[in-house]
VEXFI-404202 format. One line per field, with one value per atom (N, C-alpha, C): x, y, z; residue number from 0; residue in three letters; atom name. Coordinates in steps of 0.2 Angstrom, whole numbers. Layout:
VEXFI-404202
px (X	...)
py (Y	...)
pz (Z	...)
pos (NUM	...)
code (ALA	...)
site (CA	...)
***
This chain:
VEXFI-404202
px (7	11	5	11	7	9	5	8	3	9	6	4	-1	-3	-5	-2	-4	-8	-15	-19	-21	-19	-20	-26	-32	-36	-39	-39	-40	-46	-53	-55	-56	-59	-58	-60	-61	-64	-68	-76	-84	-85	-84	-86	-92	-101	-104	-104	-107	-108	-111	-116	-119	-114	-111	-106	-101	-98	-94	-96	-103	-107	-107	-109	-110	-103	-98	-92	-89	-91	-89	-93	-98	-105	-101	-101	-98	-91	-86	-79	-82	-85	-88	-88	-94	-99	-91	-87	-83	-77	-75	-70	-73	-79	-81	-80	-81	-80	-74	-69	-61	-59	-63	-61	-63	-68	-71	-68	-64	-60	-54	-52	-45	-39	-42	-39	-35	-42	-40	-40	-34	-32	-34	-33	-32	-31	-34	-37	-38	-32	-31	-30	-31	-31	-23	-17	-13	-15	-10	-13	-15	-18	-22	-18	-19	-20	-28	-29	-36	-36	-43	-46	-43	-36	-32	-38	-36	-40	-33	-33	-28	-29	-27	-29	-22	-21	-16	-18	-18	-20	-16	-19	-15	-15	-16	-18	-13	-17	-15	-16	-10	-11	-5	-7	-4	4	2	9	5	11	11	4	5	0	-7	-9	-16	-18	-12	-13	-16	-12	-14	-23	-25	-30	-36	-34	-37	-38	-33	-33	-37	-36	-41	-47	-49	-58	-61	-57	-60	-62	-70	-71	-69	-64	-62	-54	-52	-45	-46	-54	-53	-50	-48	-47	-40	-37	-33	-26	-20	-16	-12	-9	-7	0	4	9	13	14	15	22	20	26	27	31	31	34	30	32	35	38	42	41	41	40	46	45	49	50	57	57	54	54	51	45	40	33	29	25	23	14	13	8	3	7	6	3	4	4	-5	-5	-13	-12	-16	-14	-21	-17	-23	-25	-33	-38	-43	-43	-45	-49	-49	-54	-61	-66	-75	-74	-77	-74	-69	-62	-58	-54	-54	-53	-47	-49	-43	-38	-31	-25	-25	-21	-23	-16	-16	-13	-9	0	7	8	9	15	22	28	34	38	42	48	54	58	65	69	75	83	88	90	97	102	106	113	118	121	127	133	138	144	147	152	157	161	164	167	164	158	156	156	161	160	158	157	154	148	151	149	143	145	138	134	135	130	124	127	127	119	124	121	114	115	109	105	107	100	96	101	98	93	96	92	87	86	83	73	77	70	68	72	67	63	66	63	55	55	53	45	49	42	38	42	41	35	38	31	26	26	22	16	21	15	12	15	11	6	6	0	2	7	9	13	17	20	13	13	6	9	14	16	23	27	34	34	37	38	45	47	53	51	53	51	57	52	56	62	67	71	78	76	81	87	92	98	99	99	101	94	89	82	85	88	90	84	78	73	65	62	57	52	46	39	37	33	31	24	19	14	13	13	11	6	3	-2	-2	1	0	-4	-4	-8	-8	2	2	9	11	19	25	22	28	29	24	25	27	27	29	37	39	46	49	46	50	52	45	46	53	52	60	66	65	69	72	70	72	75	72	76	82	88	95	97	95	99	96	92	90	98	101	109	110	107	109	104	97	92	88	86	82	77	71	63	61	54	49	43	37	33	27	21	14	9	5	0	-6	-10	-16	-22	-28	-34	-38	-44	-47	-50	-50	-53	-61	-66	-73	-73	-71	-71	-65	-62	-56	-60	-56	-59	-57	-53	-52	-55	-59	-63	-70	-73	-79	-84	-89	-94	-91	-85	-84	-86	-88	-93	-101	-98	-105	-109	-112	-117	-115	-115	-112	-112	-117	-116	-112	-110	-105	-98	-96	-91	-86	-80	-74	-72	-66	-61	-56)
py (11	12	12	8	10	17	18	25	22	24	24	31	32	41	41	48	48	54	53	57	59	66	70	73	74	80	84	92	96	100	98	102	109	115	120	122	126	127	130	129	132	128	124	121	115	116	111	105	101	96	94	94	96	95	98	100	94	94	87	82	79	74	75	79	80	77	80	79	71	72	63	57	59	54	54	60	61	57	59	54	48	47	38	34	41	34	37	43	42	37	34	31	23	23	16	16	20	22	22	24	23	16	14	6	2	3	-1	1	6	9	4	2	1	4	9	15	14	14	14	5	4	-4	-6	-1	-3	2	2	10	6	9	7	16	13	18	16	20	20	23	23	24	31	33	40	45	51	54	57	61	62	67	68	71	72	67	66	63	64	62	60	53	52	44	43	39	37	29	27	22	24	22	21	14	12	12	18	18	15	16	14	20	22	27	24	29	28	30	38	41	47	50	56	60	62	66	65	58	56	53	53	52	56	65	71	72	68	70	67	59	57	58	60	63	69	74	78	80	73	73	70	70	66	73	71	77	80	76	77	80	81	86	92	94	104	103	98	99	94	93	86	89	86	87	81	77	71	72	65	65	55	57	50	48	42	37	33	37	32	24	19	13	9	7	0	-5	-10	-19	-21	-24	-28	-35	-38	-45	-49	-48	-54	-52	-49	-47	-52	-53	-60	-59	-53	-52	-58	-59	-66	-70	-72	-81	-79	-85	-85	-85	-79	-79	-82	-88	-94	-88	-92	-86	-89	-85	-88	-94	-98	-102	-101	-103	-102	-101	-97	-95	-92	-90	-88	-81	-80	-68	-69	-66	-64	-58	-60	-57	-51	-46	-39	-38	-33	-30	-24	-25	-21	-20	-11	-10	-8	-10	-11	-7	-1	1	-4	-5	-6	-3	-3	3	-1	-3	-8	-1	-5	0	-8	-10	-14	-11	-13	-13	-11	-8	-8	-14	-17	-21	-29	-28	-33	-37	-44	-48	-50	-49	-50	-56	-61	-69	-68	-64	-66	-61	-56	-52	-55	-60	-61	-69	-72	-77	-74	-69	-66	-64	-62	-59	-63	-71	-76	-80	-81	-82	-78	-71	-66	-69	-70	-70	-79	-82	-89	-88	-84	-85	-82	-76	-70	-75	-79	-84	-88	-90	-96	-92	-84	-80	-77	-78	-78	-84	-89	-96	-95	-94	-94	-90	-86	-79	-74	-72	-68	-62	-62	-60	-55	-51	-49	-47	-41	-37	-36	-33	-28	-25	-19	-16	-12	-10	-5	4	6	13	17	18	24	28	26	34	31	27	24	21	21	18	9	6	-3	-4	-1	-5	-5	0	1	2	4	7	3	-1	-5	-6	-6	-8	-15	-17	-23	-22	-28	-28	-34	-33	-41	-42	-48	-52	-55	-51	-55	-56	-59	-58	-52	-48	-44	-39	-34	-32	-37	-39	-44	-50	-53	-58	-55	-50	-45	-46	-43	-43	-51	-56	-61	-64	-61	-63	-58	-51	-48	-50	-52	-56	-63	-63	-72	-69	-63	-62	-64	-67	-66	-58	-54	-47	-43	-46	-43	-39	-41	-36	-28	-31	-22	-18	-22	-18	-14	-8	-3	-2	-7	-7	-1	-1	3	-1	-2	-6	-1	0	1	-2	-2	-7	-2	-7	-4	-6	-1	-3	-3	-7	-8	0	0	7	4	6	5	4	7	9	6	2	-1	-8	-7	-12	-20	-19	-26	-32	-28	-31	-33	-39	-40	-37	-34	-30	-23	-20	-13	-9	-9	-4	-2	3	7	9	13	16	24	29	34	38	38	41	41	30	29	29	34	33	35	30	32	38	42	49	47)
pz (-75	-68	-63	-55	-50	-46	-43	-37	-30	-25	-18	-18	-15	-14	-6	-4	5	4	5	5	13	10	19	19	20	21	25	26	31	29	34	32	37	31	34	39	43	49	48	50	50	43	44	35	41	36	40	42	43	44	38	37	29	23	21	16	16	23	22	21	25	19	15	12	3	-1	2	0	1	6	9	3	0	-1	-8	-14	-20	-20	-15	-15	-15	-10	-12	-19	-18	-26	-33	-35	-38	-37	-32	-30	-33	-33	-36	-42	-45	-54	-54	-51	-53	-51	-46	-46	-51	-53	-57	-65	-66	-73	-71	-65	-63	-63	-58	-57	-48	-47	-38	-38	-34	-34	-28	-23	-14	-12	-4	-1	7	12	18	22	29	34	38	36	42	49	54	60	61	64	62	69	70	75	76	83	83	77	74	70	64	62	56	52	44	39	35	34	30	28	22	18	13	13	9	2	-5	-9	-15	-17	-24	-29	-33	-39	-45	-53	-59	-63	-67	-71	-77	-82	-88	-86	-84	-81	-75	-74	-69	-69	-75	-80	-79	-80	-78	-71	-69	-60	-58	-62	-57	-60	-66	-68	-63	-63	-58	-51	-48	-41	-42	-46	-46	-47	-50	-50	-43	-38	-33	-29	-28	-23	-18	-13	-8	-9	-14	-17	-15	-14	-13	-4	-2	5	7	2	3	0	2	-2	-2	-8	-10	-11	-9	-8	-12	-18	-24	-23	-23	-23	-31	-34	-40	-39	-41	-38	-47	-45	-53	-51	-55	-55	-50	-43	-41	-45	-44	-47	-44	-37	-33	-32	-35	-35	-36	-30	-31	-35	-38	-38	-43	-46	-51	-47	-42	-37	-35	-34	-31	-23	-21	-13	-10	-5	0	1	3	5	14	17	23	22	28	28	31	30	32	39	43	49	52	48	48	49	55	53	49	44	40	46	40	46	44	47	45	41	37	32	35	33	35	28	28	24	28	24	26	21	24	19	18	14	14	11	15	12	13	7	6	7	10	9	12	7	4	6	10	12	7	4	-1	-2	5	4	5	3	2	-2	-2	-7	-12	-19	-23	-25	-22	-24	-14	-11	-7	-7	-10	-10	-17	-20	-27	-21	-17	-14	-10	-7	-3	-6	-15	-16	-21	-21	-23	-18	-10	-6	-3	-7	-4	-9	-17	-22	-19	-15	-13	-9	-4	3	2	0	-3	-8	-11	-14	-10	-5	0	3	6	12	6	1	-5	-4	-7	-6	0	4	13	14	11	11	12	17	20	17	10	6	0	0	-5	-11	-10	-17	-15	-19	-18	-22	-21	-25	-26	-31	-30	-31	-27	-27	-32	-37	-44	-41	-43	-45	-41	-35	-30	-34	-35	-37	-36	-41	-39	-34	-36	-34	-26	-22	-16	-11	-13	-8	-11	-7	-7	-4	-6	-2	-3	3	3	7	4	6	10	17	19	26	27	29	35	40	46	52	57	65	66	67	70	67	71	68	69	77	78	73	70	65	59	57	52	53	56	61	60	61	60	53	48	43	40	40	38	41	47	50	47	44	39	34	32	24	22	16	19	17	16	15	22	29	33	35	37	41	38	32	28	26	28	28	34	32	37	36	40	40	42	42	44	43	48	48	50	43	46	44	54	49	48	43	40	42	43	44	37	38	33	30	24	22	20	24	19	12	8	1	-2	1	-3	-7	-13	-21	-17	-15	-14	-9	-5	0	-3	-1	-4	0	-2	2	3	1	3	0	-5	-8	-5	1	5	0	3	0	0	-4	-2	3	7	15	18	16	22	21	13	10	19	16	18	17	23	21	15)
pos (0	0	0	1	1	1	2	2	2	3	3	3	4	4	4	5	5	5	6	6	6	7	7	7	8	8	8	9	9	9	10	10	10	11	11	11	12	12	12	13	13	13	14	14	14	15	15	15	16	16	16	17	17	17	18	18	18	19	19	19	20	20	20	21	21	21	22	22	22	23	23	23	24	24	24	25	25	25	26	26	26	27	27	27	28	28	28	29	29	29	30	30	30	31	31	31	32	32	32	33	33	33	34	34	34	35	35	35	36	36	36	37	37	37	38	38	38	39	39	39	40	40	40	41	41	41	42	42	42	43	43	43	44	44	44	45	45	45	46	46	46	47	47	47	48	48	48	49	49	49	50	50	50	51	51	51	52	52	52	53	53	53	54	54	54	55	55	55	56	56	56	57	57	57	58	58	58	59	59	59	60	60	60	61	61	61	62	62	62	63	63	63	64	64	64	65	65	65	66	66	66	67	67	67	68	68	68	69	69	69	70	70	70	71	71	71	72	72	72	73	73	73	74	74	74	75	75	75	76	76	76	77	77	77	78	78	78	79	79	79	80	80	80	81	81	81	82	82	82	83	83	83	84	84	84	85	85	85	86	86	86	87	87	87	88	88	88	89	89	89	90	90	90	91	91	91	92	92	92	93	93	93	94	94	94	95	95	95	96	96	96	97	97	97	98	98	98	99	99	99	100	100	100	101	101	101	102	102	102	103	103	103	104	104	104	105	105	105	106	106	106	107	107	107	108	108	108	109	109	109	110	110	110	111	111	111	112	112	112	113	113	113	114	114	114	115	115	115	116	116	116	117	117	117	118	118	118	119	119	119	120	120	120	121	121	121	122	122	122	123	123	123	124	124	124	125	125	125	126	126	126	127	127	127	128	128	128	129	129	129	130	130	130	131	131	131	132	132	132	133	133	133	134	134	134	135	135	135	136	136	136	137	137	137	138	138	138	139	139	139	140	140	140	141	141	141	142	142	142	143	143	143	144	144	144	145	145	145	146	146	146	147	147	147	148	148	148	149	149	149	150	150	150	151	151	151	152	152	152	153	153	153	154	154	154	155	155	155	156	156	156	157	157	157	158	158	158	159	159	159	160	160	160	161	161	161	162	162	162	163	163	163	164	164	164	165	165	165	166	166	166	167	167	167	168	168	168	169	169	169	170	170	170	171	171	171	172	172	172	173	173	173	174	174	174	175	175	175	176	176	176	177	177	177	178	178	178	179	179	179	180	180	180	181	181	181	182	182	182	183	183	183	184	184	184	185	185	185	186	186	186	187	187	187	188	188	188	189	189	189	190	190	190	191	191	191	192	192	192	193	193	193	194	194	194	195	195	195	196	196	196	197	197	197	198	198	198	199	199	199	200	200	200	201	201	201	202	202	202	203	203	203	204	204	204	205	205	205	206	206	206	207	207	207	208	208	208	209	209	209	210	210	210	211	211	211	212	212	212	213	213	213	214	214	214	215	215	215	216	216	216)
code (UNK	UNK	UNK	UNK	UNK	UNK	UNK	UNK	UNK	UNK	UNK	UNK	UNK	UNK	UNK	UNK	UNK	UNK	UNK	UNK	UNK	UNK	UNK	UNK	UNK	UNK	UNK	UNK	UNK	UNK	UNK	UNK	UNK	UNK	UNK	UNK	UNK	UNK	UNK	UNK	UNK	UNK	UNK	UNK	UNK	UNK	UNK	UNK	UNK	UNK	UNK	UNK	UNK	UNK	UNK	UNK	UNK	UNK	UNK	UNK	UNK	UNK	UNK	UNK	UNK	UNK	UNK	UNK	UNK	UNK	UNK	UNK	UNK	UNK	UNK	UNK	UNK	UNK	UNK	UNK	UNK	UNK	UNK	UNK	UNK	UNK	UNK	UNK	UNK	UNK	UNK	UNK	UNK	UNK	UNK	UNK	UNK	UNK	UNK	UNK	UNK	UNK	UNK	UNK	UNK	UNK	UNK	UNK	UNK	UNK	UNK	UNK	UNK	UNK	UNK	UNK	UNK	UNK	UNK	UNK	UNK	UNK	UNK	UNK	UNK	UNK	UNK	UNK	UNK	UNK	UNK	UNK	UNK	UNK	UNK	UNK	UNK	UNK	UNK	UNK	UNK	UNK	UNK	UNK	UNK	UNK	UNK	UNK	UNK	UNK	UNK	UNK	UNK	UNK	UNK	UNK	UNK	UNK	UNK	UNK	UNK	UNK	UNK	UNK	UNK	UNK	UNK	UNK	UNK	UNK	UNK	UNK	UNK	UNK	UNK	UNK	UNK	UNK	UNK	UNK	UNK	UNK	UNK	UNK	UNK	UNK	UNK	UNK	UNK	UNK	UNK	UNK	UNK	UNK	UNK	UNK	UNK	UNK	UNK	UNK	UNK	UNK	UNK	UNK	UNK	UNK	UNK	UNK	UNK	UNK	UNK	UNK	UNK	UNK	UNK	UNK	UNK	UNK	UNK	UNK	UNK	UNK	UNK	UNK	UNK	UNK	UNK	UNK	UNK	UNK	UNK	UNK	UNK	UNK	UNK	UNK	UNK	UNK	UNK	UNK	UNK	UNK	UNK	UNK	UNK	UNK	UNK	UNK	UNK	UNK	UNK	UNK	UNK	UNK	UNK	UNK	UNK	UNK	UNK	UNK	UNK	UNK	UNK	UNK	UNK	UNK	UNK	UNK	UNK	UNK	UNK	UNK	UNK	UNK	UNK	UNK	UNK	UNK	UNK	UNK	UNK	UNK	UNK	UNK	UNK	UNK	UNK	UNK	UNK	UNK	UNK	UNK	UNK	UNK	UNK	UNK	UNK	UNK	UNK	UNK	UNK	UNK	UNK	UNK	UNK	UNK	UNK	UNK	UNK	UNK	UNK	UNK	UNK	UNK	UNK	UNK	UNK	UNK	UNK	UNK	UNK	UNK	UNK	UNK	UNK	UNK	UNK	UNK	UNK	UNK	UNK	UNK	UNK	UNK	UNK	UNK	UNK	UNK	UNK	UNK	UNK	UNK	UNK	UNK	UNK	UNK	UNK	UNK	UNK	UNK	UNK	UNK	UNK	UNK	UNK	UNK	UNK	UNK	UNK	UNK	UNK	UNK	UNK	UNK	UNK	UNK	UNK	UNK	UNK	UNK	UNK	UNK	UNK	UNK	UNK	UNK	UNK	UNK	UNK	UNK	UNK	UNK	UNK	UNK	UNK	UNK	UNK	UNK	UNK	UNK	UNK	UNK	UNK	UNK	UNK	UNK	UNK	UNK	UNK	UNK	UNK	UNK	UNK	UNK	UNK	UNK	UNK	UNK	UNK	UNK	UNK	UNK	UNK	UNK	UNK	UNK	UNK	UNK	UNK	UNK	UNK	UNK	UNK	UNK	UNK	UNK	UNK	UNK	UNK	UNK	UNK	UNK	UNK	UNK	UNK	UNK	UNK	UNK	UNK	UNK	UNK	UNK	UNK	UNK	UNK	UNK	UNK	UNK	UNK	UNK	UNK	UNK	UNK	UNK	UNK	UNK	UNK	UNK	UNK	UNK	UNK	UNK	UNK	UNK	UNK	UNK	UNK	UNK	UNK	UNK	UNK	UNK	UNK	UNK	UNK	UNK	UNK	UNK	UNK	UNK	UNK	UNK	UNK	UNK	UNK	UNK	UNK	UNK	UNK	UNK	UNK	UNK	UNK	UNK	UNK	UNK	UNK	UNK	UNK	UNK	UNK	UNK	UNK	UNK	UNK	UNK	UNK	UNK	UNK	UNK	UNK	UNK	UNK	UNK	UNK	UNK	UNK	UNK	UNK	UNK	UNK	UNK	UNK	UNK	UNK	UNK	UNK	UNK	UNK	UNK	UNK	UNK	UNK	UNK	UNK	UNK	UNK	UNK	UNK	UNK	UNK	UNK	UNK	UNK	UNK	UNK	UNK	UNK	UNK	UNK	UNK	UNK	UNK	UNK	UNK	UNK	UNK	UNK	UNK	UNK	UNK	UNK	UNK	UNK	UNK	UNK	UNK	UNK	UNK	UNK	UNK	UNK	UNK	UNK	UNK	UNK	UNK	UNK	UNK	UNK	UNK	UNK	UNK	UNK	UNK	UNK	UNK	UNK	UNK	UNK	UNK	UNK	UNK	UNK	UNK	UNK	UNK	UNK	UNK	UNK	UNK	UNK	UNK	UNK	UNK	UNK	UNK	UNK	UNK	UNK	UNK	UNK	UNK	UNK	UNK	UNK	UNK	UNK	UNK	UNK	UNK	UNK	UNK	UNK	UNK	UNK	UNK	UNK	UNK	UNK	UNK	UNK	UNK	UNK	UNK	UNK	UNK	UNK	UNK	UNK	UNK	UNK	UNK	UNK	UNK	UNK	UNK	UNK	UNK	UNK	UNK)
site (N	CA	C	N	CA	C	N	CA	C	N	CA	C	N	CA	C	N	CA	C	N	CA	C	N	CA	C	N	CA	C	N	CA	C	N	CA	C	N	CA	C	N	CA	C	N	CA	C	N	CA	C	N	CA	C	N	CA	C	N	CA	C	N	CA	C	N	CA	C	N	CA	C	N	CA	C	N	CA	C	N	CA	C	N	CA	C	N	CA	C	N	CA	C	N	CA	C	N	CA	C	N	CA	C	N	CA	C	N	CA	C	N	CA	C	N	CA	C	N	CA	C	N	CA	C	N	CA	C	N	CA	C	N	CA	C	N	CA	C	N	CA	C	N	CA	C	N	CA	C	N	CA	C	N	CA	C	N	CA	C	N	CA	C	N	CA	C	N	CA	C	N	CA	C	N	CA	C	N	CA	C	N	CA	C	N	CA	C	N	CA	C	N	CA	C	N	CA	C	N	CA	C	N	CA	C	N	CA	C	N	CA	C	N	CA	C	N	CA	C	N	CA	C	N	CA	C	N	CA	C	N	CA	C	N	CA	C	N	CA	C	N	CA	C	N	CA	C	N	CA	C	N	CA	C	N	CA	C	N	CA	C	N	CA	C	N	CA	C	N	CA	C	N	CA	C	N	CA	C	N	CA	C	N	CA	C	N	CA	C	N	CA	C	N	CA	C	N	CA	C	N	CA	C	N	CA	C	N	CA	C	N	CA	C	N	CA	C	N	CA	C	N	CA	C	N	CA	C	N	CA	C	N	CA	C	N	CA	C	N	CA	C	N	CA	C	N	CA	C	N	CA	C	N	CA	C	N	CA	C	N	CA	C	N	CA	C	N	CA	C	N	CA	C	N	CA	C	N	CA	C	N	CA	C	N	CA	C	N	CA	C	N	CA	C	N	CA	C	N	CA	C	N	CA	C	N	CA	C	N	CA	C	N	CA	C	N	CA	C	N	CA	C	N	CA	C	N	CA	C	N	CA	C	N	CA	C	N	CA	C	N	CA	C	N	CA	C	N	CA	C	N	CA	C	N	CA	C	N	CA	C	N	CA	C	N	CA	C	N	CA	C	N	CA	C	N	CA	C	N	CA	C	N	CA	C	N	CA	C	N	CA	C	N	CA	C	N	CA	C	N	CA	C	N	CA	C	N	CA	C	N	CA	C	N	CA	C	N	CA	C	N	CA	C	N	CA	C	N	CA	C	N	CA	C	N	CA	C	N	CA	C	N	CA	C	N	CA	C	N	CA	C	N	CA	C	N	CA	C	N	CA	C	N	CA	C	N	CA	C	N	CA	C	N	CA	C	N	CA	C	N	CA	C	N	CA	C	N	CA	C	N	CA	C	N	CA	C	N	CA	C	N	CA	C	N	CA	C	N	CA	C	N	CA	C	N	CA	C	N	CA	C	N	CA	C	N	CA	C	N	CA	C	N	CA	C	N	CA	C	N	CA	C	N	CA	C	N	CA	C	N	CA	C	N	CA	C	N	CA	C	N	CA	C	N	CA	C	N	CA	C	N	CA	C	N	CA	C	N	CA	C	N	CA	C	N	CA	C	N	CA	C	N	CA	C	N	CA	C	N	CA	C	N	CA	C	N	CA	C	N	CA	C	N	CA	C	N	CA	C	N	CA	C	N	CA	C	N	CA	C	N	CA	C	N	CA	C	N	CA	C	N	CA	C	N	CA	C	N	CA	C	N	CA	C	N	CA	C)
***
């Protein structure tokens, strides 16, 4: 199973710089081990407030018990609180599609995480809903082929797949908004877009395995 984990770190007042550097170094080394084992799939930084340490991580584990063991094994856990979102397979997830890669010399587009909450009116005709869902499948496939839509997940525990998460690649949030507005179910969706900053230990980025002393938060 896959899980999105929001990891927020609060270093206790009075902690020496040497102690912080040591924990961060061990965190970086252990993150590389977890990535090699297939447990850490992606790491990002969302927008941060001054002095804030926060990371979004995409993890893979057999169940929440194994995930807790993985998170507990990370050195920064002594100062960190974790918020876990269990993810389920989305029928339109483009994970198996080959993603177009940037051309030589081309700057890779930024990544964005967005949440979808679908509220379909009770009086919406069944055929209208079915047509919108079919159109949604076609449009998400097109966006994935263009390299804009990277992943789609359902948030586990929500009825009728009404809550979903999407990972996008675009030049800016305005372009993500144009993609979202082009979805056939857009009139029924409430969305939130979160810009993501590359994390130095992100396993998906070539050369992202820095020396332990350079490990991110």
